[in-house]
N, C-alpha and C positions, 0 to 999 in steps of 0.2 A: 504494500499500499504506500503510495506516495505521500509526502509530507502535506501537500495541498488537500488531498482527500481525507487524511487523518484529521487535520485541523477543522475541516468542514463538518466532519462527524462530531468532533467535540463541541463545536458551536450548536449543532442541531440538538445534541443531548442537553446543553445548557439551556437552550431555548425551551425545550420540552419540559425540563425540571421547573423553570421559571413559571411557565403557564399553568402547569399542574399544581404547584404550590400556591400560586396566586389565586387560582380558582377555589382551592380549599379554604384559603384565608378569607376571601371576600364572600364565600358562600355561607360560612359559618354563622355570621350574624343574621343573615336572611333566613336561614333554617330555624334559628331561635326564635325570630319573630313569628314565623308561620306556625311553629309548634305552640306558641303562647296565645295564638288568636282563638277567640271563642265565637260560637255561633250565637246569633241573637235568639233569645228564648221569648215565647209568647206568654209563658206563665212563670211564676216565681219558683226558683228552686227552694225557697224557703216557706212554700205554701203550708207545709206541715207545722211550721212554727207560728203561723199567723192564725191562731185560734180565735182571735177576736174579730176576724174578717175585716182587718184594717185596709185602708186604701194602699195599694202598692204603688211605689214610686220608682222610677228608673234612675240608677246611679251608674255612672262610667268610672271604673276604678282602673287607672292606666298602668300603674307599676308599683312595685315596692311590697306586693303581697303574693302569696302563693297561687292565688287564683284571680288574676286581673281580668277585667272584661266588663260586660254590661250585666248588672245585677238588678233584679226587681225585688225590692224589700219593703216591708211595712213602713208607713210614713212616720212612725215613732222611733225609727231606728237612729242611733247616734253614730257619730264617726268611729268611736271605739267599738261599738257593735258591728259596724260594717267591716272594719279591719278584721275582727274576729271571725265573721261569717265568711270572709274571703280567705280564710286559711291562716291568718296572721301575717306578720311582717316577714320578709325574706331576710337573710343574713346581711345582705347589701343595703337594705333600706335605710335611709337617712330620716329617721323619725322626728328629727328636730326641724325639718323642712317641709312639712306636709302643707300642700296648697289645695284649697277648694275653689273651683271656678264656678260661679253661680250667675246664671242669666235670670234677670227679673224684668220681664217685659222689654222695654227699650234700653234699660241699663244692665251693665254687668258688674260683677263684684268678684274681687279676688281676696280670699281669706287665708291667712298663714297661721299655722299652728305648730307647736312643739309638744309632741306626745308626752314627754316627761313632765312638762308644766301642767298638762291636763290631768295626768295621773296624780300629781302632787296637790293640786287644788281640790280639797275635799269639800269645800263650801259650794262650788259651782257644779253645774252638770256638764257633761261632754256636749261638744257642739252638735246640734241637731242637723240632719241632712233634709235637703228639699228636692223635689222632683227635678230631674235633669242636671243635678250636680255632677261635676266632673272632678274627680279626686286625683291628684298626682302626688305620689310619694317617690321622690327621686332615689336613685340607687348609686352607690359609689362605683366608680369604675376600677377595674383591676389593672393598674399600670403595668404589672409584670406580664399579664396576657397581651395587652396592647403592644408592649415593647417587643415581645416574641414574634407577634404577627408582623410588625414592621421590620424586625431584623431578618425574618425570612425573606421578605420581599427585597430588602436591600442587598442581602447576600446573593440572591439569585441574579439581581441585575448586575452587581459587581462581577459575578462569574461570567456573565455574557460580555461584559466590557473587557474583562482580562483575556477571554478567549478570542475576541475580535482583534485586540491588539497583538496577541500572539500570532494569530493567523495572518494579519497584515504584515508583521515583521517577517514571518517565515516566507511569505510569497515574494517579498522584495528581495530576498537573498537569492 
């Protein structure tokens, strides 16, 4: 095998490795999002708990809990109850940065809560939820995973560049 064919083969292998690892890195978050998506339900998953036949309200719980998605719950449900009904907080949940987005006619309201403060305040009641509230409980990112994904892409690209330089140098000789 000639030097030229050898280096062309090396470059092809490097390009293959780059695209196969990049596809895995970029597809991982997409797969996570799809696996977490929920179907819209027409009846409440909590209908057994609604013995008083209370009005069911629709709540969107975006992240930070084990079961995010759209939930139909009794109208007397508090923020704490909703978090519990959704399976509790995840390990990555930032419970001090809970945000409720509430639309009230033409106006909208953003309410911010710290779960520790809510739990410590024995005098007050936990925040009540209203129909069509959207709750966001942010999650901490794992910088180690992000760094590993970026390093994979960078090393693959570096491999292609080095192979290309080596091929160019070999062809000039």
